[in-house]
N, C-alpha and C positions, 0 to 999 in steps of 0.2 A: 791339339791332340784329340779333339772330340771324335774325329773319324776313326781313331784307333780303338775307341771304347765301345763296348756293346751295352745296351740297357741292362740294368739289374732286374731279373725276373721277380714278379710278385711272389713266386713260390719260394724265394729265399727267406721270406718271413716265416713261412711254414717250416722250412728246413731248420731254422734256429730252434724253434719250439720242439720239433721232432727229435733233435739231438738230445735235448734235455730229458724228454720223456723216455727215450730208449735207455737212458742211463738211470732210469727210475728216479729222476729228479724232477718230477712234475710239480706244477704250480696248481694248487687247488683253490677254487674260489668259494667263499662263504658269504651268504647273504644274511645280514643281521637286521632284524626288525626293530626299529627305534620309532615307535608310534607309526606314522605314515612315511617316515624317511628312512631309506635303506642305507646301510653302510657296506663297505666292501673290504674284505680281508683276504689273507692268503695263508696257506699251510706251510709246512716246512719246505725249505728251498735249498738248492745245492750249495756246498762249500767247496772252496778251492778253485783254481783256474780251470776253465773249460775253453775250448777253441772251436771256431767254425771249421768244419771239415772241408778240406780242399781249398783253403784260402790262406794266403801269405801277404803280409804288408811289407813293402820294400821302400825304404827311404833313399833318395837319390841326391847327388849334388845338384843336378838339373835334369829336367825331363826332356830328353832329346830322342830323335828317331833312332839313334844308335843304341841308347840304353834300352829303349822299348824293344828293339829287335833282339838285343841280348837277353832280355827277360823271356821273350817268346822262344828263342832258340834253346833256352834252358828248360823248356817244357811248360811255360806259364802263359796265361791269357789275361790281359788287363781288363778288369771289370769296373774299376772306379779310379778316377784320378783326383787327388787332393792337391791341387796346384799350389795353394798357398804354403803348403808344407813340403813341396817337392817330393811327394810320396804317391804310391799307387797301391791298390789292392789287386792281387793277382790270383786267378783261379788255377789250381794245379790238381793233379791226380790225387784223390783221397788216399791217404796213407803214405804219400811221398813228400809231405810238407817239410819235414826236417832235412831230407835229402836235397830238396829244392833250395832251402835256405842256405845250406852249405855251398851249393853250386853257385848261386847268384852272388854270394858274399865275396867271391873272387873276381867279379866283374868290376872293371874300372868305373868309378863314379857312383858305386853303391855305398851308401853310408851305413845302412843297417838292414837286416831282414828279420822278421819275427812272425810268429803265428798270430792270427787274428782272434784275440781273446774275446770271450763272452762274459758279460756282466748282467746285472739285473736290477730291477727297482728295489728300493730299500724299505719295505714295511713288513710287519709281522701280524700273526693272528691277533684280533682284538675283540673286546666286548665293550659296550658303552658303560662308562663308569661315572660320568658326570654330565652336566647339562651344557649344551650348546657352546657358547663362546667364552668359556672360562679362560682359554688361552690368551685372548685379547685383553681381558681384564688383568691377568696376572703380569703381563708385560707392560701394563699401563698404556696401551695403545689409545684408549679413549681419552686419556689426559693429553697425550701427544697431539691428538687431532684438534685440540683447542688451540694449538700453536700452528700446525700445518698438516694438511691432509695428503699432500703429494701432488704430482704433476705428470701428465701424460708424456711430457718431454723426456722423462726417464723411462726406459723400457727394460723389462725383465724377461730374459729368455728362459723358458721352461723346457729343459732337455729331458724328455720322458716318453710316455706312450702317446703323446699328442695332447691336444686341448680341445674340449668341446666348445668351440667358439660360438655356437648357437645358444649356449646356456644363458638364460635371461640375467643371471648375476655376473656374467663375464663378458658378454657381447660388447657392451659399451666401452670396455677397456682393451679389447682385443686389437692387435695390430697385425695386419696381413703381411705376408712376405716370407714366412717361415717355410720349412720343407719337410716332406715325409721321406726319410732316408731308407725306410723299410720297403715301401712300395714304389719309391723313385718317382714321386710326383709332387705337385705344389699344394697338396691338400693334407696338412698335418692334423686331421681330425682324430680325436681320441677314440680308440676301440677297446678300452679297458675301463678306466675311471681314475687311475692313479695320477696321471698328469693333470687332469681336470681338478682333482682334489688339491693338488699342490698349487695350481694356479689360483684357486679360490683363497687359499691361506695368504698368498702373497698379495693379491690385488683384486679380490672380488669387489664389485661396484658398491659404493657407499650412497646412502640416502636415496635409494630407489624403491623403498617400501617392499623389497623382495629379499628373503633369505638372510644371507650372512654378509659380512664385510671383510675385506682383506686388510693387511697391515698398511698398505700404501695404495693411494689412487695413482697407479702407474700403468704404463702400457704393458700388455701381455703378448709375448712373442712365442711361437711354438716351433720347436724342432723335434719331430717325431723320430726318435732313435731306438725305441723299444717296440717289440712286437706286441700283439694282443695278449700274449702269454707273459709279457714282462721281461723279455730277454733282449739283449742287444750286443753288438760287436764293438771292439775298439775302433775299427775303421769308421763305423757310423757315428760313434761318439766324437771322434776327431773331426769328422765332417760337420756335425752339428755345432761344435764349438767354433770352428773357423767361419762357417757360414753366418752364424749369429754375430760374431765380431766384425766381419766384413760389412754387415748391414747396420752397424752403429748401435747395437744394444749396449747398455751400460752395465747390466748385472746378468750373470749366467747362474741359474739355479739347477743343480744336479742332484736329484733325489735317487741316487744310484749306489750300488755297492758290488763288491766281489769281482770287479774287473781285474784281470792280471795286469801287472806292470806293462806299459807300452811306451817305447820311445816316441812313437807317432803321437800318442795322446799328450805326453809331456811336452812335445814340441807345439802341439795345438794350444795347450794352456799358456805356454810362453808367448805364442803368437797373439792370443787374445789379451794377455796381460800387457804386452807392449802396445796394443791398441787402446789401452786405458780401461779395459774391462775388469770388473771385480768378479771373481769366481768363488762360488759357495757350493759345498757338497755335504750330503749326509755322511755321518761317520760310519754307518753300517749297524746291523742288528745282530751281531754274532756273540755279544758279551765278551769280546776279545780286546786285548791291548793292541792297538794298531801300530804301536812302535815295534812289536814283535811279529804280528801278523797284519801287514799293511792291507788296507781296504781302499782300492782306487775307485774313483778319482780323488777321494778325500785326502789320500796320503801324498799327493803331489805337493811340492813346497809352495806353489803359487795359488793353491786352493785352500779356502777356509773350511776346516772340518768342524761340523756341528753335532754335538751329542744331544740326547733327548731328556726332558724332564716331565714330571707328572703334574696333575692338578694340585697335588700337595706341595709343589715347588721343590721336588727332590729329584736327583739323578735317578733314572729308571734302570736299575741294575738287572732287571729281568730280560733286557734285550740290548740296550745301547752299548756300543763300543766305547772305549776310553783310551787314554794315553796322552803323552806330552804333545802330540800333534793337535789335540783338540784346542780350538781357539775360543769357541763360544758354545753355550747350551741354549736350548729353546724348547718350548712345549712340544711334546711328541706323542703323548699317550692319550688315546681317545679324543682326537681333535675333530671337530665338526666342520665340514666344508662342502663344497660343490661336488656333485658326481654326475654321471651321464643321465640323460633323460630328464633334464631340468630339475634334478633332485638334489638331495643333501644327505650326508651320512658321516659316520665316524670311521676314521682310520687311525692306526697306531704305528709309530716307528720314527727313526731319525729322518725318514723321508718327509715327515710332517714338520720336524724341527727346522730343516733346511730352508724352506720358503719363508719362515718367520724372519730369519736373518736376511734373506734376499730382499724381502719387503722392507725391512728396517733400513737396509742399505739404500734402496731406491728412495725411500722417504727422506732420509738424511741428505742424499745427494741432490734431490730437488730443492731442499731447503738451503743447502750450501753448495751450489753448483761448481764453485771454483776448486773444490777438493780434487786431488788426484786419487787414483785407486789406492796408492800407498797410504795417503793421508786418511782416506775413508776407512781403510782397514784398521788403522791405528785408532781412529775415533770410535769405531765399533767396539774395540777392546775396552774402551773406557765407559761405554754406554751400557753398563751391566749392574746387576745386583750380585755381589760376591757371596755365593751360597756355601761354598766348600771351605777348604783350608784357605786362610787369608792369602790373597795373591793368586797367581795362576796355579791351577792344579790339574790332575789328569782326568777328572770327571766333568768339571764345568768349564775348563779352560780359564779364561779371564773372568767368567761369570755367566749367569743367565741373562740374556738380552733384555734391556729395558728401553722401550721405544721413547718413553717420555724423557728419560735422561739423555737420549741421543739428541733431542731437540731443545731441551730446557737448560742444559748445563752450558755456562759460558765457554766458548771455545776459541782457540787461536791456531792459525796455520801460517807458517813462515816458509818461504820458498825463494830460490834464486833462479835467474833466467837461464843459467846453464850450470854444469857441475865442475868444469875445469877452467882455470884462468891462469894468466901470466901477470906479473907485476906491470902496472900501468894500464891494465884492462879496466873498462867500466863495467861495473856489476849493477844490475837492477834487482833489488831485493824486494819481494812482494810480501804482503801480509793481509790475511783475512781474519776477522774476528766477529763473533756474534755474542750478544748479551741479552738473553731473555729475561734476566732478573734485575737486581739493583745496579746502581752506577759502579763502573769499574774503570781503572786506568790501564793503558797498555805500557808496559815497561820493556825497554829494549836493552838487552844485555849482549855483549860481544865476548866470545871466548875463543882462544886459539888452542887447538889440540895438536901436539906434535910429540915425537918420541922424547921421553925424558920428563914429561910433565905437562901441566895445564897452566896457561898464561892468560891473565885477565888484561884485556885492552881497555875496556870501559866497564864501569859498574852498572849504571843504568841511566836511562833518559826517559822521562814521561813524555809521551808523544800525543796520545789521543785519549780523551775521556769518552767512554761509551755510556750513554744513558740506557735505561731499560728498553727492551724490545727494539734493539738497534743492531744493525749489521754494518761492518766496516770492511771495505775491500779496496786495496790499492796495490796494483802490480808493480808500482815504482815507489813503494813506501820509503826506500832509501836508494839513491843513486850514488854509488861510491867508486872513486878511482882508487884502485888497489895499490897500496904502498909496497916497497921492497921489504918482504918478510921472508923468514926461512921457508924453504919448500916443505910442503906437508899438507896435512888435513886440518881444515878450519871449520868452525861452527859459529854461526850466528844464533843467538838465543833471544827469545822474546817471552814475556809473561804477562798475564792479566793479574792485576793487583787490586785488592780492596782499597778504595781511596782513603779510608781512615786508618785502618789497622796495617795496611800494606802487606797483608797476608796474600800468599800466592794462590790464585784460583785455578789457573791453567797455564801450561807452558808448551812451547814447541821449539824446534830447532831446525836449521837448514845446514846441511853439511856440504862442503865444497873443497876442491883441491887447488893448491897453488903449485904450478909446475914450471 
């Protein structure tokens, strides 16, 4: 369908910014002098959904010549195709967007039609309050690096204003192949500093005698989806997510906020998740409960929402959003990292918290590469310091991320080769375990869950003893011919036990269906 599409003009970037300025919603840049190192901040920014004038997103069953012609005959012109999601962005007459949506919604093969919403980067005005890398010390990253520093085999996609890939503290970890969706070219160079700052928090180069260091030594991938003024559309956000996923990135970091809900973007998140990608986003900086006032992309179910903490290790109520959707907290207030011009500076916001979690995810994934994105997400929930109300709460989620705990705590992951079986099938049950500390046993427990109660089949079997600094991985830990059992949901359970006290150190389970 490429011949049906026209290139996106570079003036589109200016149009996005102009829309916001005309509404008196301008973004003001402030230069803060911190010795010889500049910081970058922003003044008040718009609230509530805004939309790109004259643009509509249309989701289709399939993209065919007939549906394209139907969109054209209704008064639209396709300016972008997102083939992985069977969706297009259509240019229409400004002011007729809602009328066009009503018209094309009646066309056979159209799944949905919606305005192309505008969002923005997620940081707030800041002043330097503390020195340099307090954030890395408070999450115990330095202790984690004694165990593992990361691997370039795991790549973090920064969806933002771009990344200054020439920065001496980023260049060695940069992975080419990203895209500039604002200017429609293959050069996602940052023209603001926000994306470069986030990239440095996640994965600035270690041991190069230059500047700062990121949470993980991981690959940095750039998808430029925001203008130099810090605004972007849902169409470009979805394009960045799908393009990164199609190119094999493991973690997507989105320091973004205030996008209106979009079926297109939710489909893009599902597409990336199904590719095995972990998605992380800033909770936003409006001091709001996102259960009541959602802040997308953080509010999508498949995205981990991250709130912000201070150098005093407390939730920053002066700007950070909160709510039951919050999964983790991380340092966000006056965080020092890379900026344009080979420099360094402070920024504040949940934007800064987000790449701490993305970097931790990349570090843990390179340390335990067999984890699925679901297992990794669950492991991150446990790699925390519980600072608020015991257990999960609306400010810290499961807790403030602790990188050392992510690598130093004994862990276990149990998985099956598929999810649905019939009696007589052969099941391959896999198990991964790590033990950075003292000797432990793996205890294998089988439970059956069905309506009416819980049935124990086996109590436990000690299978493997793991000495310290040892990893165990076996995709066929158990090969089982399934007996005739009542139909329903079953769970295999495994645990790590202290060899002397038999105290439980870690557990995991694998759920499957007998049909």
